[in-house]
C-alpha angles and dihedrals in degrees: 000000000000089000091053092049091049091049091051090050092051091049092049092050097042100037110110100005093120090046091054093045091050093046093050098040114133119263123243118277113229094224092167090069092068111078141133109305096033119127124244089248090057091051093050091048089058104036102024125224117352117252093209141007141183144154130254121178095338090311122113118227122199131183122209131189120198144162116235106210133187127280121273090250090066090060084084086088086083087076091051091051092047092050091046091050093049095046095046096035091241099315091113088070088074086068104025100050098053090042091051093045096050107029109025107045098089134252126284118239140182128210128194113198125190117201129194122231088277092057092247115137114261097176141356128202117189121185138159114267090259091056098256117134119278114238121200119234118258090251092055091047091052090050091049092050090049092053093055 
């Protein structure tokens, strides 16, 4: 009886965690929109508020940290999680929740933007949080090629 009560408690606490994580996952960040010639307002609309700023030789430097999530189309995994939870009476959460927490919550990035005196972007450097190079998604690369 105690085992059954403990099992019910675990199911109540774990049920739906992966669904919540998938539904509230961060959206993708359109990094390709920030380039030399963009305004500071455009940069902030893409990356959000800067985490640091300073001045070097009459040029303003700002650092941004962001999380690049998955596209809104991939939010359909909520239906998969819901079906799995219903079919397995919540046991699927033992697989779905850790997977969602570790693999599906986006990648952390860092951008360093240098503005001229007129607050127009002079240069942009975007890397992963660990310092490795940022690579655009295939969709963003196709869009960039189309615009050329």
